[in-house]
KOLVO-121963 format. One record per residue (C-alpha): residue number from 1; residue in one letter; x, y negated, z. Coordinates in nm, 3 decimals, decimal comma, padded with zeros to 5 digits, m for minus. Layout:
BEGIN
DRENDO | i | aa | X | Y | Z
DRENDO | NUM | A | X | Y | Z .
...
! end
This chain:
BEGIN
DRENDO | i | aa | X | Y | Z
DRENDO | 1 | X | 00,397 | 08,630 | m06,664 .
DRENDO | 2 | X | 00,555 | 08,335 | m06,838 .
DRENDO | 3 | X | 00,933 | 08,300 | m06,847 .
DRENDO | 4 | X | 01,111 | 07,974 | m06,773 .
DRENDO | 5 | X | 01,335 | 07,809 | m07,031 .
DRENDO | 6 | X | 01,640 | 07,920 | m06,831 .
DRENDO | 7 | X | 01,522 | 08,284 | m06,824 .
DRENDO | 8 | X | 01,460 | 08,282 | m07,199 .
DRENDO | 9 | X | 01,803 | 08,129 | m07,263 .
DRENDO | 10 | X | 01,970 | 08,385 | m07,037 .
DRENDO | 11 | X | 01,805 | 08,670 | m07,230 .
DRENDO | 12 | X | 01,920 | 08,515 | m07,561 .
DRENDO | 13 | X | 02,279 | 08,484 | m07,434 .
DRENDO | 14 | X | 02,283 | 08,848 | m07,320 .
DRENDO | 15 | X | 02,135 | 08,966 | m07,651 .
DRENDO | 16 | X | 02,396 | 08,766 | m07,846 .
DRENDO | 17 | X | 02,678 | 08,914 | m07,633 .
DRENDO | 18 | X | 02,549 | 09,266 | m07,702 .
DRENDO | 19 | X | 02,537 | 09,204 | m08,076 .
DRENDO | 20 | X | 02,848 | 08,987 | m08,129 .
DRENDO | 21 | X | 03,178 | 09,107 | m07,978 .
DRENDO | 22 | X | 03,356 | 08,779 | m08,056 .
DRENDO | 23 | X | 03,086 | 08,584 | m07,871 .
DRENDO | 24 | X | 03,103 | 08,828 | m07,576 .
DRENDO | 25 | X | 03,481 | 08,784 | m07,557 .
DRENDO | 26 | X | 03,447 | 08,404 | m07,563 .
DRENDO | 27 | X | 03,164 | 08,417 | m07,308 .
DRENDO | 28 | X | 03,382 | 08,615 | m07,066 .
DRENDO | 29 | X | 03,692 | 08,398 | m07,119 .
DRENDO | 30 | X | 03,522 | 08,056 | m07,117 .
DRENDO | 31 | X | 03,152 | 08,086 | m07,033 .
DRENDO | 32 | X | 03,066 | 07,716 | m07,026 .
DRENDO | 33 | X | 03,223 | 07,646 | m07,366 .
DRENDO | 34 | X | 03,060 | 07,956 | m07,518 .
DRENDO | 35 | X | 02,716 | 07,866 | m07,384 .
DRENDO | 36 | X | 02,749 | 07,503 | m07,494 .
DRENDO | 37 | X | 02,854 | 07,618 | m07,841 .
DRENDO | 38 | X | 02,564 | 07,867 | m07,853 .
DRENDO | 39 | X | 02,299 | 07,619 | m07,736 .
DRENDO | 40 | X | 02,441 | 07,303 | m07,890 .
DRENDO | 41 | X | 02,384 | 07,131 | m07,555 .
DRENDO | 42 | X | 02,612 | 07,020 | m07,273 .
DRENDO | 43 | X | 02,589 | 07,236 | m06,964 .
DRENDO | 44 | X | 02,590 | 07,049 | m06,633 .
DRENDO | 45 | X | 02,715 | 07,281 | m06,361 .
DRENDO | 46 | X | 02,688 | 07,125 | m06,014 .
DRENDO | 47 | X | 03,008 | 06,990 | m05,859 .
DRENDO | 48 | X | 03,215 | 07,263 | m05,697 .
DRENDO | 49 | X | 03,034 | 07,548 | m05,878 .
DRENDO | 50 | X | 03,199 | 07,800 | m06,112 .
DRENDO | 51 | X | 03,027 | 08,014 | m06,373 .
DRENDO | 52 | X | 03,165 | 08,369 | m06,393 .
DRENDO | 53 | X | 03,069 | 08,623 | m06,661 .
DRENDO | 54 | X | 03,152 | 08,991 | m06,613 .
DRENDO | 55 | X | 03,121 | 09,254 | m06,883 .
DRENDO | 56 | X | 02,901 | 09,521 | m06,730 .
DRENDO | 57 | X | 02,827 | 09,715 | m07,048 .
DRENDO | 58 | X | 03,025 | 10,022 | m06,942 .
DRENDO | 59 | X | 02,742 | 10,263 | m06,861 .
DRENDO | 60 | X | 02,974 | 10,488 | m06,660 .
DRENDO | 61 | X | 03,018 | 10,216 | m06,398 .
DRENDO | 62 | X | 02,762 | 10,092 | m06,147 .
DRENDO | 63 | X | 02,797 | 09,727 | m06,046 .
DRENDO | 64 | X | 02,673 | 09,561 | m05,729 .
DRENDO | 65 | X | 02,643 | 09,185 | m05,712 .
DRENDO | 66 | X | 02,683 | 09,050 | m05,360 .
DRENDO | 67 | X | 02,518 | 08,707 | m05,351 .
DRENDO | 68 | X | 02,633 | 08,425 | m05,125 .
DRENDO | 69 | X | 02,535 | 08,459 | m04,762 .
DRENDO | 70 | X | 02,378 | 08,126 | m04,684 .
DRENDO | 71 | X | 02,499 | 07,999 | m04,349 .
DRENDO | 72 | X | 02,211 | 07,752 | m04,342 .
DRENDO | 73 | X | 01,891 | 07,946 | m04,401 .
DRENDO | 74 | X | 01,601 | 07,724 | m04,490 .
DRENDO | 75 | X | 01,255 | 07,770 | m04,349 .
DRENDO | 76 | X | 01,038 | 07,794 | m04,654 .
DRENDO | 77 | X | 00,663 | 07,811 | m04,657 .
DRENDO | 78 | X | 00,506 | 07,995 | m04,947 .
DRENDO | 79 | X | 00,226 | 07,828 | m05,139 .
DRENDO | 80 | X | m00,103 | 08,011 | m05,205 .
DRENDO | 81 | X | 00,013 | 08,146 | m05,545 .
DRENDO | 82 | X | 00,335 | 08,283 | m05,395 .
DRENDO | 83 | X | 00,149 | 08,439 | m05,103 .
DRENDO | 84 | X | m00,091 | 08,604 | m05,347 .
DRENDO | 85 | X | 00,202 | 08,742 | m05,552 .
DRENDO | 86 | X | 00,367 | 08,885 | m05,241 .
DRENDO | 87 | X | 00,039 | 09,031 | m05,115 .
DRENDO | 88 | X | m00,018 | 09,189 | m05,457 .
DRENDO | 89 | X | 00,320 | 09,359 | m05,450 .
DRENDO | 90 | X | 00,461 | 09,158 | m05,739 .
DRENDO | 91 | X | 00,841 | 09,128 | m05,761 .
DRENDO | 92 | X | 00,941 | 08,763 | m05,711 .
DRENDO | 93 | X | 01,150 | 08,568 | m05,960 .
DRENDO | 94 | X | 01,435 | 08,526 | m06,049 .
DRENDO | 95 | X | 01,452 | 08,900 | m06,125 .
DRENDO | 96 | X | 01,266 | 08,996 | m06,441 .
DRENDO | 97 | X | 01,235 | 09,341 | m06,587 .
DRENDO | 98 | X | 01,254 | 09,384 | m06,961 .
DRENDO | 99 | X | 01,301 | 09,696 | m07,178 .
DRENDO | 100 | X | 01,679 | 09,703 | m07,131 .
DRENDO | 101 | X | 01,673 | 09,662 | m06,752 .
DRENDO | 102 | X | 01,662 | 09,396 | m06,483 .
DRENDO | 103 | X | 01,809 | 09,054 | m06,549 .
DRENDO | 104 | X | 01,919 | 08,828 | m06,269 .
DRENDO | 105 | X | 01,851 | 08,474 | m06,382 .
DRENDO | 106 | X | 02,011 | 08,149 | m06,284 .
DRENDO | 107 | X | 01,844 | 08,036 | m05,962 .
DRENDO | 108 | X | 01,616 | 07,737 | m06,028 .
DRENDO | 109 | X | 01,801 | 07,408 | m06,013 .
DRENDO | 110 | X | 02,153 | 07,554 | m06,029 .
DRENDO | 111 | X | 02,216 | 07,489 | m06,397 .
DRENDO | 112 | X | 02,087 | 07,214 | m06,623 .
DRENDO | 113 | X | 02,082 | 07,208 | m07,001 .
! end
C-alpha cells in the first residue's frame, strides 16, 4: 500500500513530537504555526475549520475520538478498486497501521500544503 503525501507528513509530525518535547509543546499550543515551521510551507486550513492537537502519549489513559456527525450524508458509489478492497477485507483509508499503532490521517481534501 502506498501512503499519500499527507499521511507521510502526519507520520513525520508525530515522530518529531515524540522525539522533541519543545516541538510537541509548540504543536499543542499553536499547531498551524508549528506545522508551517516544520514543513517550511504555508498551511491552508479551510474557512471555519480549526486544527486541534491533543497529547495522547500517556499510556495509562485511553482516548476516544468522536468524529463529526454529518447531518448531510452523501450517497457515494464505490469504484471497482474500492469494492475489491472492501470485499477482500482490507481496512479503508484514512486509518493506517504502523508499528507504533493506528494513525488517523487528515481526511483527503481537508488540509492543503
